[in-house]
C-alpha positions, 0 to 999 in steps of 0.5 A: 292788876299786878300782871297788867302792870308788869306786862306794861314794863313798869314796876308794880312796887311803884304803884299803890291800890287803895280800896273803899266801899265805893271804888278802887283807886290805883295810884302811881305817886311819882307821876301823879297818875290814877286809875279809878274804878267801881261797880261789880261783876258785869258792870265796871265804871272807870276813869283815869289820869296819866300826865296831861291825858284824862280818860273819860268815865266809861263802863266795861261789862267784864273784868277783861274789858276793864284790864284792857282799859288798865292797859291803855292807862298803863301805856299813857303812864309809861309814855308820861314818865319816859317823856323828858320834862323839858321845862324842869330841865331848863330850871336845872340848866338855869341853876347851873348857869348861876353856879357856873357863871358865879363871881369866881368866873371872870369874863375875861376874853379867850386867849388865841390858843384857847380859841383854837382849842375850843374850835377844835373841841367843839368840832369834835362835839359836833362830830360826836353828836352826829355819830351818836344820834340819828339826826335829820338833815335839818337837825344836823344843819341846825347843829352846824349853825349853833356850833359855827356861831359859838366858834365865832363868838370866842372872838368877841365875848368873854368867857362868862358870857360865852359860857351862858350862850353856849349852854343856852344854845345847846339846851335850845337844840335839845328842845328842837330835836326833842331827844329822850332824857338819857340822850339829852343828858349824854349830849350835855355830858359830851359838852361838858367833856368838850369845854369844861376845863376852859372854865376851871372845872368840869361844869358839874351838874350838866346832864345830871338829875 
């Protein structure tokens, strides 16, 4: 079992094995995944849970067959823990918005020179995102539409309202593109570097967690 976990590219220290008179349960506490089996040599009955995947109860007639099923479970566990929890990220972004758009940030209009600099920074951000990620033609067009809208919005929105729309739009873009977690964090870090100083801080918390 230890070897199977290691072979799947996971850390054995993250798993716990619980034995009783009737069954053995292997747990991955941080994700809630479990693999349960019972029986003896020649007949093992197993079932598992990994994220939204539930492996039905099956009988294997050899230890090798059981370990093969363990490997399938571990593959699902790895996919689950490496898949971005976009709803959790959305919650963190909402918390960020509440922090970044609090009473200390006045909803004042951007000055003409600020609008010019934001336009320059967002165009650089657009180019950096396209260079950093392998976007499809549709994803690239979607990014262009969002950035162009944000540039235009600096003309008629106050900075607090604009910040809310900016982060909401970029998070919506991450949802559409379905970037891996590290890539999603990197995109928001790039955004923070581009526009953070317009709001008196570096937008701490964007991309974190």
